[in-house]
Backbone as JSON, one array per atom type, in Angstrom:
{
  "sequence": "MQSKTPLAVLLTLSLAACATPRMVAQGKSVATEADLHEITVTQAGVRLEVPVTGANGAVSAETTAQINQFGANYRAVGHGPLLVTTPTGSGDADAAARVAQAVRMQLVDTGVSFAAIAGGTYDAGGRGTAPVVLSFTRFEAEAPDCQPLWKVDLSSSLDNRATKNFGCSVNANLAAMIADPADLKGPRAEEPRDAARRDVVLGKYREGEPSGATRGPDERATISNAIQ",
  "N": [[0.85, -1.19, 0.0], [0.57, 2.15, -0.86], [2.05, 4.79, 0.85], [1.08, 8.02, 2.0], [2.27, 11.34, 2.31], [1.41, 13.55, 4.89], [-0.43, 16.63, 4.32], [0.15, 18.83, 5.92], [2.76, 18.35, 6.71], [4.12, 18.57, 4.29], [3.68, 21.28, 3.69], [5.07, 22.47, 5.79], [7.72, 21.68, 5.25], [8.1, 22.97, 2.82], [7.91, 25.66, 3.5], [10.08, 25.88, 5.2], [12.14, 25.5, 3.42], [12.02, 27.82, 1.94], [12.57, 29.77, 3.73], [13.92, 32.83, 4.91], [17.29, 33.48, 5.56], [18.43, 34.55, 8.73], [19.72, 37.72, 9.25], [22.11, 39.76, 10.8], [23.05, 42.93, 11.87], [25.16, 45.03, 13.57], [24.16, 44.09, 16.0], [21.39, 43.86, 15.66], [18.52, 42.57, 13.93], [18.23, 42.53, 10.39], [16.59, 43.23, 7.24], [17.44, 42.89, 4.54], [20.37, 42.31, 2.43], [21.42, 44.76, 1.81], [20.92, 46.27, 4.06], [22.84, 45.43, 5.78], [25.06, 47.0, 5.63], [25.47, 49.45, 7.29], [25.62, 52.99, 7.9], [27.76, 54.48, 10.14], [27.18, 56.84, 12.61], [28.72, 59.28, 14.45], [29.52, 61.43, 17.26], [31.53, 64.39, 17.22], [34.01, 66.7, 18.29], [34.58, 70.15, 17.6], [37.1, 72.56, 17.52], [38.59, 75.69, 18.35], [41.3, 77.74, 19.04], [41.74, 80.89, 20.38], [44.18, 83.25, 20.53], [45.36, 85.2, 23.31], [46.53, 88.24, 23.16], [48.12, 91.1, 24.16], [46.9, 93.79, 26.24], [44.54, 95.06, 25.66], [42.7, 93.39, 24.55], [42.48, 93.02, 21.8], [41.81, 91.53, 18.61], [43.44, 89.89, 16.02], [43.46, 90.39, 12.41], [43.77, 88.02, 10.99], [43.0, 86.1, 12.91], [40.36, 86.92, 13.24], [39.26, 86.21, 10.77], [39.43, 83.44, 11.03], [37.64, 83.06, 13.13], [35.28, 83.87, 11.9], [34.99, 81.85, 9.95], [34.75, 79.67, 11.62], [32.33, 80.26, 12.9], [30.63, 80.1, 10.66], [30.85, 77.38, 10.05], [29.67, 76.33, 12.33], [27.01, 77.22, 12.07], [26.31, 75.7, 9.88], [26.71, 72.91, 10.44], [26.72, 72.58, 13.16], [25.7, 71.47, 16.44], [23.81, 71.82, 19.4], [25.06, 74.06, 21.99], [27.35, 76.78, 21.17], [30.35, 76.96, 22.6], [32.15, 79.29, 24.45], [35.05, 79.4, 26.03], [36.74, 80.76, 28.71], [39.99, 81.43, 29.99], [41.0, 81.01, 33.4], [43.04, 82.2, 36.09], [45.2, 82.89, 34.57], [47.91, 84.79, 33.01], [46.92, 87.4, 32.44], [43.93, 88.02, 33.29], [41.94, 89.9, 32.79], [42.44, 90.77, 30.17], [41.97, 88.38, 28.83], [39.23, 88.12, 29.3], [38.28, 90.31, 27.85], [38.97, 89.55, 25.26], [37.35, 87.27, 25.0], [34.81, 88.47, 25.07], [34.97, 90.03, 22.76], [35.14, 88.0, 20.89], [32.62, 86.8, 21.13], [30.95, 88.88, 20.16], [31.9, 89.03, 17.56], [31.16, 86.53, 16.57], [28.38, 86.77, 16.66], [28.09, 88.76, 14.74], [28.67, 87.27, 12.49], [26.41, 85.84, 12.11], [25.66, 83.94, 13.98], [23.39, 83.0, 16.45], [22.9, 84.9, 19.38], [21.82, 83.68, 21.59], [22.62, 81.08, 21.25], [25.21, 80.96, 22.02], [27.27, 79.94, 24.56], [28.88, 80.45, 27.72], [31.92, 79.69, 29.5], [34.53, 78.54, 31.77], [38.0, 77.68, 32.25], [40.76, 76.22, 34.02], [43.76, 77.8, 33.77], [46.15, 77.29, 34.92], [48.09, 79.16, 35.64], [49.39, 79.87, 33.3], [50.63, 82.28, 31.1], [49.96, 82.59, 28.46], [47.55, 81.44, 27.88], [44.86, 80.48, 25.81], [41.63, 81.73, 24.6], [39.05, 79.47, 24.2], [37.11, 78.11, 21.66], [34.37, 76.0, 20.96], [32.3, 73.37, 19.63], [29.79, 70.85, 19.01], [29.61, 68.4, 16.48], [28.39, 66.07, 13.99], [29.69, 63.09, 12.56], [29.94, 60.98, 9.71], [30.66, 57.65, 9.23], [31.75, 55.61, 6.72], [30.66, 52.37, 5.55], [32.76, 49.42, 5.49], [33.56, 48.26, 2.51], [33.7, 45.26, 0.7], [36.08, 44.47, -1.78], [35.09, 44.28, -5.23], [36.32, 42.38, -6.82], [36.85, 40.35, -5.12], [34.51, 39.07, -4.68], [32.43, 36.36, -5.38], [30.52, 36.35, -7.94], [29.18, 34.45, -9.36], [28.22, 32.57, -7.66], [25.29, 31.74, -6.29], [23.6, 30.12, -4.64], [21.5, 30.22, -2.81], [19.86, 32.01, -4.0], [20.01, 34.73, -3.38], [21.0, 38.18, -2.94], [24.41, 39.36, -3.3], [26.82, 39.53, -0.57], [27.93, 42.06, -0.37], [26.09, 43.74, -1.42], [24.65, 46.86, -1.98], [26.52, 48.19, -0.46], [28.34, 50.03, -1.63], [26.64, 52.12, -2.31], [25.83, 53.14, 0.21], [28.33, 53.88, 1.15], [29.02, 55.97, -0.6], [26.95, 57.73, 0.05], [27.57, 58.35, 2.71], [29.86, 59.85, 2.28], [28.92, 62.09, 0.92], [26.79, 63.38, 2.24], [25.59, 66.35, 3.75], [25.11, 67.07, 6.48], [25.61, 64.75, 8.79], [23.94, 64.3, 10.96], [21.36, 64.2, 10.06], [20.94, 61.58, 9.42], [20.32, 60.39, 11.76], [17.84, 61.18, 12.54], [14.82, 63.12, 11.84], [14.95, 66.7, 11.22], [14.21, 69.34, 13.54], [11.18, 71.24, 13.48], [10.94, 74.58, 12.25], [10.03, 77.71, 13.89], [6.61, 78.7, 13.47], [5.15, 81.06, 11.15], [3.61, 83.49, 12.59], [2.35, 85.89, 11.84], [1.7, 85.51, 9.13], [-0.03, 83.37, 9.43], [-2.17, 84.59, 10.79], [-3.1, 86.28, 8.8], [-4.03, 84.44, 6.84], [-6.01, 83.01, 8.28], [-7.69, 85.13, 8.89], [-8.67, 85.88, 6.32], [-9.94, 83.51, 5.7], [-12.03, 83.42, 7.58], [-13.5, 85.58, 6.71], [-14.48, 84.65, 4.39], [-12.98, 84.92, 2.11], [-10.63, 84.19, -0.57], [-7.87, 82.39, 0.59], [-5.37, 81.97, -0.43], [-2.43, 83.2, -2.18], [-2.78, 85.88, -4.47], [-2.57, 86.46, -7.98], [-0.75, 89.05, -9.6], [-1.19, 91.69, -12.06], [1.08, 91.68, -13.64], [2.01, 89.14, -13.61], [2.27, 86.74, -15.72], [2.31, 84.28, -18.31], [3.65, 83.18, -21.38], [3.61, 81.08, -24.24], [6.25, 80.18, -26.23], [6.56, 80.21, -29.76], [8.76, 79.59, -31.17], [9.96, 77.18, -31.65], [8.67, 74.75, -33.59]],
  "CA": [[0.0, 0.0, 0.0], [1.39, 3.36, -0.99], [1.79, 5.75, 1.93], [1.0, 9.42, 1.58], [2.77, 12.29, 3.3], [0.37, 14.52, 5.24], [-0.3, 17.95, 3.7], [0.78, 19.75, 6.88], [4.21, 18.12, 6.68], [4.63, 19.14, 3.04], [3.69, 22.73, 3.82], [6.15, 22.84, 6.71], [8.98, 21.52, 4.55], [8.23, 23.98, 1.77], [8.18, 26.94, 4.15], [11.44, 25.84, 5.72], [13.06, 25.63, 2.29], [11.98, 29.19, 1.44], [12.8, 30.72, 4.82], [15.01, 33.77, 4.7], [18.28, 33.41, 6.63], [18.43, 35.7, 9.63], [20.92, 38.52, 9.12], [22.27, 40.64, 11.95], [24.01, 44.02, 11.7], [25.31, 45.84, 14.78], [23.36, 43.56, 17.09], [19.95, 43.83, 15.4], [18.15, 41.87, 12.71], [17.95, 43.37, 9.24], [15.75, 42.53, 6.27], [18.13, 42.58, 3.3], [21.8, 42.46, 2.46], [21.76, 46.19, 1.77], [20.85, 46.8, 5.42], [24.01, 45.0, 6.54], [26.12, 47.99, 5.49], [24.97, 50.68, 7.88], [26.52, 54.13, 8.09], [27.94, 54.78, 11.56], [27.17, 58.27, 12.89], [29.31, 59.55, 15.76], [29.73, 62.83, 17.62], [32.92, 64.86, 17.2], [34.16, 68.07, 18.75], [35.31, 71.11, 16.76], [37.77, 73.43, 18.49], [39.42, 76.78, 17.84], [41.96, 78.49, 20.11], [41.96, 82.3, 20.07], [45.25, 83.72, 21.43], [45.18, 86.45, 24.07], [47.75, 89.04, 22.98], [47.89, 92.5, 24.47], [45.98, 94.03, 27.36], [43.29, 95.67, 25.22], [41.78, 92.37, 24.04], [42.32, 93.13, 20.35], [41.9, 90.28, 17.86], [44.06, 90.18, 14.73], [42.63, 90.15, 11.22], [43.83, 86.59, 10.68], [42.15, 85.39, 13.88], [38.97, 87.27, 12.94], [38.84, 85.37, 9.65], [39.23, 82.09, 11.56], [36.39, 83.08, 13.91], [34.18, 83.92, 10.93], [34.85, 80.52, 9.36], [34.26, 78.8, 12.7], [30.9, 80.54, 13.05], [29.93, 79.57, 9.49], [30.78, 75.93, 10.22], [28.68, 76.04, 13.38], [25.67, 77.4, 11.52], [26.05, 74.66, 8.88], [26.68, 71.53, 10.95], [26.84, 72.56, 14.62], [24.56, 71.04, 17.25], [24.01, 72.23, 20.77], [25.6, 75.42, 22.11], [28.72, 77.11, 20.81], [30.92, 77.27, 23.91], [33.31, 80.18, 24.52], [35.64, 79.1, 27.33], [37.74, 81.77, 29.07], [40.92, 80.91, 30.99], [41.13, 81.65, 34.71], [44.37, 81.95, 36.65], [46.23, 83.13, 33.56], [48.72, 85.96, 33.27], [46.1, 88.61, 32.39], [42.54, 87.56, 33.22], [41.12, 90.96, 32.2], [42.63, 90.73, 28.72], [41.27, 87.19, 28.34], [37.79, 88.41, 29.33], [37.99, 91.21, 26.73], [39.02, 88.75, 24.03], [36.16, 86.43, 24.96], [33.68, 89.31, 24.69], [35.14, 90.37, 21.35], [34.82, 86.8, 20.11], [31.15, 86.66, 21.11], [30.38, 89.88, 19.27], [32.26, 88.67, 16.19], [30.32, 85.39, 16.19], [27.03, 87.3, 16.38], [28.16, 89.47, 13.45], [28.71, 86.29, 11.4], [25.1, 85.21, 11.97], [25.38, 83.0, 15.06], [22.45, 83.56, 17.42], [23.51, 85.17, 20.68], [21.3, 82.68, 22.54], [23.31, 79.8, 21.03], [26.57, 81.06, 22.54], [27.35, 79.69, 26.0], [30.17, 80.78, 28.29], [32.5, 78.77, 30.46], [35.9, 78.84, 32.17], [38.88, 76.55, 32.54], [41.91, 76.6, 34.81], [44.94, 77.93, 32.92], [47.34, 76.85, 35.65], [49.11, 80.21, 35.71], [50.02, 80.15, 32.01], [50.35, 83.63, 30.62], [49.54, 82.57, 27.05], [46.38, 80.57, 27.75], [43.93, 81.07, 24.83], [40.18, 81.56, 24.7], [38.77, 78.26, 23.41], [35.78, 77.97, 21.08], [34.1, 74.58, 20.65], [30.93, 72.91, 19.46], [29.65, 69.44, 18.65], [29.07, 68.07, 15.17], [28.28, 64.63, 13.75], [30.47, 62.57, 11.44], [29.46, 59.72, 9.14], [31.71, 56.7, 8.88], [31.26, 54.73, 5.66], [30.92, 50.94, 5.77], [33.94, 48.85, 4.84], [33.04, 47.45, 1.41], [34.6, 44.25, 0.16], [36.34, 44.73, -3.21], [34.26, 43.47, -6.11], [37.06, 41.26, -7.38], [36.88, 39.28, -4.13], [33.16, 38.52, -4.56], [32.1, 35.36, -6.39], [29.19, 36.71, -8.43], [28.55, 33.28, -9.97], [27.69, 31.7, -6.61], [24.02, 32.22, -5.74], [22.85, 28.9, -4.37], [20.26, 30.54, -2.09], [19.12, 32.99, -4.81], [20.0, 36.01, -2.69], [22.02, 39.12, -3.4], [25.74, 39.16, -2.71], [26.97, 40.12, 0.76], [28.31, 43.46, -0.45], [25.04, 44.46, -2.14], [24.25, 48.12, -1.36], [27.59, 48.78, 0.34], [28.88, 51.19, -2.32], [25.66, 53.21, -2.23], [25.93, 53.74, 1.53], [29.64, 54.52, 1.26], [28.92, 57.25, -1.31], [26.06, 58.6, 0.82], [28.32, 58.83, 3.87], [30.83, 60.85, 1.84], [28.29, 63.24, 0.3], [25.75, 64.03, 3.02], [26.09, 67.59, 4.34], [25.08, 66.99, 7.94], [25.28, 63.36, 9.14], [22.88, 64.22, 11.97], [20.11, 63.89, 9.38], [20.79, 60.13, 9.39], [19.86, 59.95, 13.07], [16.43, 61.52, 12.7], [14.42, 64.34, 11.14], [15.24, 67.96, 11.86], [13.08, 69.98, 14.23], [10.49, 72.25, 12.69], [11.19, 75.96, 12.62], [8.81, 78.38, 14.4], [5.66, 79.1, 12.43], [5.0, 82.49, 10.87], [2.35, 83.87, 13.21], [1.72, 86.97, 11.08], [1.08, 84.93, 7.94], [-1.15, 82.54, 9.87], [-3.29, 85.47, 11.09], [-3.65, 86.76, 7.52], [-4.77, 83.36, 6.21], [-7.22, 82.75, 9.06], [-8.6, 86.27, 8.73], [-9.35, 85.76, 5.03], [-10.82, 82.34, 5.77], [-13.22, 83.79, 8.35], [-14.28, 86.53, 5.91], [-14.94, 83.99, 3.18], [-12.16, 85.31, 0.98], [-9.58, 83.21, -0.89], [-6.73, 82.52, 1.51], [-4.12, 81.84, -1.15], [-1.89, 84.4, -2.8], [-3.41, 86.24, -5.75], [-1.63, 86.89, -9.01], [-0.83, 90.42, -10.04], [-1.35, 91.83, -13.52], [2.34, 91.44, -14.34], [2.35, 87.72, -13.54], [1.68, 86.05, -16.85], [3.24, 83.41, -19.03], [3.3, 82.94, -22.78], [4.31, 79.93, -24.84], [6.97, 80.6, -27.43], [6.34, 79.41, -30.96], [10.03, 79.59, -31.93], [10.21, 75.79, -32.07], [7.41, 74.15, -34.02]],
  "C": [[0.89, 1.25, 0.0], [1.02, 4.35, 0.1], [1.82, 7.17, 1.37], [1.5, 10.32, 2.71], [1.68, 13.3, 3.61], [0.65, 15.9, 4.65], [0.41, 18.93, 4.64], [2.29, 19.6, 6.87], [4.82, 18.73, 5.42], [4.71, 20.66, 3.12], [4.83, 23.2, 4.73], [7.5, 22.76, 6.04], [9.19, 22.6, 3.5], [8.54, 25.35, 2.37], [9.6, 26.99, 4.69], [12.46, 26.03, 4.61], [13.14, 27.06, 1.8], [12.28, 30.22, 2.53], [14.02, 31.58, 4.54], [16.0, 33.66, 5.84], [18.28, 34.69, 7.45], [19.77, 36.42, 9.52], [20.96, 39.53, 10.24], [23.36, 41.65, 11.63], [24.0, 44.88, 12.95], [24.33, 45.42, 15.86], [21.87, 43.54, 16.86], [19.69, 43.19, 14.05], [17.84, 42.88, 11.6], [17.25, 42.54, 8.17], [16.52, 42.08, 5.04], [19.63, 42.74, 3.46], [22.21, 43.92, 2.46], [21.75, 46.8, 3.16], [22.02, 46.36, 6.28], [25.09, 46.08, 6.59], [25.63, 49.35, 6.0], [26.06, 51.74, 7.96], [26.57, 54.44, 9.59], [28.04, 56.29, 11.75], [27.67, 58.49, 14.31], [29.44, 61.05, 15.99], [31.22, 63.16, 17.59], [32.94, 66.31, 17.66], [34.98, 68.9, 17.78], [35.84, 72.2, 17.69], [38.59, 74.49, 17.78], [39.99, 77.54, 19.04], [42.25, 79.91, 19.62], [43.02, 82.84, 21.02], [44.89, 85.04, 22.09], [46.5, 87.21, 23.99], [47.42, 90.5, 23.24], [46.83, 92.67, 25.54], [44.63, 94.57, 26.91], [42.3, 94.66, 24.64], [41.55, 92.43, 22.56], [42.54, 91.76, 19.7], [42.44, 90.62, 16.47], [43.11, 89.86, 13.58], [42.62, 88.68, 10.84], [42.94, 85.77, 11.62], [40.68, 85.7, 13.63], [38.43, 86.44, 11.8], [38.6, 83.93, 10.11], [37.94, 82.0, 12.37], [35.19, 83.09, 12.98], [33.92, 82.54, 10.31], [34.3, 79.54, 10.39], [32.76, 79.01, 12.91], [30.08, 80.01, 11.89], [29.79, 78.05, 9.58], [29.74, 75.55, 11.28], [27.26, 76.18, 12.84], [25.31, 76.27, 10.56], [25.84, 73.29, 9.52], [26.74, 71.45, 12.47], [25.55, 72.13, 15.3], [24.85, 71.36, 18.71], [24.6, 73.64, 20.82], [27.0, 75.55, 21.53], [29.37, 77.66, 22.08], [32.16, 78.15, 23.75], [33.88, 80.04, 25.93], [36.81, 80.03, 27.59], [38.68, 81.2, 30.13], [40.86, 81.71, 32.29], [42.49, 81.29, 35.28], [45.48, 82.12, 35.64], [46.98, 84.41, 33.89], [47.91, 87.24, 33.32], [44.65, 88.19, 32.19], [41.65, 88.61, 32.57], [41.23, 90.95, 30.68], [41.91, 89.52, 28.13], [39.76, 87.42, 28.31], [37.4, 89.34, 28.17], [38.01, 90.45, 25.41], [37.78, 87.88, 23.9], [34.93, 87.24, 24.55], [33.76, 89.72, 23.23], [34.8, 89.2, 20.45], [33.31, 86.62, 20.02], [30.52, 87.63, 20.12], [30.69, 89.56, 17.81], [31.43, 87.49, 15.7], [28.9, 85.84, 15.87], [27.01, 88.03, 15.05], [28.17, 88.5, 12.27], [27.38, 85.55, 11.25], [24.77, 84.18, 13.03], [24.45, 83.68, 16.07], [23.14, 83.76, 18.77], [23.05, 84.15, 21.71], [22.0, 81.34, 22.4], [24.71, 79.79, 21.6], [26.54, 80.9, 24.06], [28.77, 79.98, 26.48], [30.63, 79.74, 29.29], [33.92, 79.19, 30.79], [36.68, 77.55, 32.32], [40.12, 77.08, 33.26], [43.16, 76.62, 33.91], [46.22, 77.53, 33.64], [48.44, 77.88, 35.68], [49.79, 80.51, 34.39], [49.65, 81.55, 31.52], [49.83, 83.68, 29.21], [48.32, 81.66, 26.84], [45.36, 81.21, 26.82], [42.47, 80.99, 25.29], [39.8, 80.45, 23.72], [37.31, 78.29, 22.95], [35.57, 76.5, 20.73], [32.62, 74.37, 20.44], [30.96, 71.46, 19.01], [29.06, 69.31, 17.26], [28.99, 66.54, 15.06], [29.1, 64.27, 12.52], [29.93, 61.22, 11.01], [30.64, 58.86, 8.75], [31.15, 55.68, 7.89], [31.52, 53.27, 6.01], [32.14, 50.47, 5.0], [33.47, 47.86, 3.76], [34.11, 46.47, 0.92], [34.83, 44.53, -1.32], [35.56, 43.76, -4.09], [35.01, 42.26, -6.65], [37.21, 40.1, -6.39], [35.53, 38.57, -3.99], [32.92, 37.54, -5.7], [30.67, 35.61, -6.85], [28.47, 35.52, -9.05], [27.92, 32.35, -8.94], [26.44, 32.33, -6.0], [23.11, 31.03, -5.47], [21.53, 29.18, -3.66], [19.44, 31.62, -2.79], [18.98, 34.34, -4.11], [21.09, 36.91, -3.28], [23.35, 38.84, -2.71], [25.84, 39.92, -1.39], [27.34, 41.59, 0.72], [27.28, 44.3, -1.2], [24.62, 45.71, -1.34], [25.35, 48.81, -0.58], [28.13, 50.05, -0.32], [27.93, 52.38, -2.24], [25.77, 53.92, -0.88], [27.27, 54.43, 1.74], [29.64, 55.88, 0.57], [28.04, 58.23, -0.54], [26.78, 59.17, 2.03], [29.31, 59.92, 3.5], [30.17, 62.13, 1.37], [27.35, 64.01, 1.22], [26.33, 65.24, 3.75], [26.17, 67.52, 5.85], [24.67, 65.57, 8.33], [24.22, 63.23, 10.22], [21.53, 63.91, 11.34], [19.87, 62.38, 9.3], [20.25, 59.59, 10.72], [18.39, 60.27, 13.31], [16.1, 62.82, 11.98], [14.78, 65.59, 11.93], [13.99, 68.53, 12.53], [12.47, 71.06, 13.33], [10.85, 73.65, 13.19], [9.91, 76.62, 13.13], [7.91, 78.83, 13.26], [5.6, 80.61, 12.31], [3.63, 82.92, 11.39], [1.62, 84.95, 12.42], [1.01, 86.41, 9.85], [-0.12, 84.08, 8.32], [-2.38, 83.41, 10.16], [-3.94, 86.0, 9.82], [-4.53, 85.69, 6.88], [-6.06, 83.08, 6.96], [-8.22, 83.9, 8.94], [-9.36, 86.21, 7.42], [-10.33, 84.59, 5.03], [-12.12, 82.68, 6.49], [-14.11, 84.75, 7.57], [-14.82, 85.9, 4.63], [-14.16, 84.37, 1.95], [-11.15, 84.21, 0.66], [-8.35, 83.44, -0.01], [-5.38, 82.39, 0.82], [-3.66, 83.16, -1.73], [-2.54, 84.63, -4.16], [-2.34, 86.73, -6.71], [-1.87, 88.34, -9.38], [-0.95, 90.51, -11.55], [-0.06, 91.54, -14.3], [2.75, 89.98, -14.31], [1.61, 86.98, -14.64], [2.74, 85.26, -17.56], [2.72, 83.22, -20.45], [4.16, 81.79, -23.3], [4.96, 80.39, -26.13], [6.67, 79.64, -28.59], [7.6, 79.34, -31.83], [10.34, 78.19, -32.44], [8.87, 75.14, -32.36], [7.56, 72.63, -34.04]]
}
């Protein structure tokens, strides 16, 4: 008598044959080979030392240019406060305080919000040349380590899956090109709403008027017939 395999057993065997191997990247399960090549985002500190020269707290033109560039970098990729740290116990504490104040004003002139600038002190240990230190935090993206293509056996696909380095080059290029790696950690915070514009729109809505912008008489477009 011919025996028959139960349907439940056949279904179990078929599902086991098609099961996707479990892949783990950085301690967590991922869905595809492309997810194995994650971009690592880490915090890094940016630092600039402003020398204290002279009792009047004057800052040289070269140092002013460095402060301007430092402020521009903070506006572009800085996170958290921009810290201006003044030395204490140095040769001339008054001169250091004047330099720190001049630095704050210069940073504000470059577009850094005064509220974003925080002050602090550090022990100079009696050094007469202790600088005023500027610092802020930024994020850096570390690209995944991609295996060279010539080391990958593209002809071997017994499990019908993509190669282990699939998607690695894309993430490596993304890590090199992205402007602010903090965007990889989460969305940016929304900017404050325009209260004045909101009042205008709501006012027109309550009056039954169109709330959108209206076109003026000079706003018109014509289609050229130069190319038929």
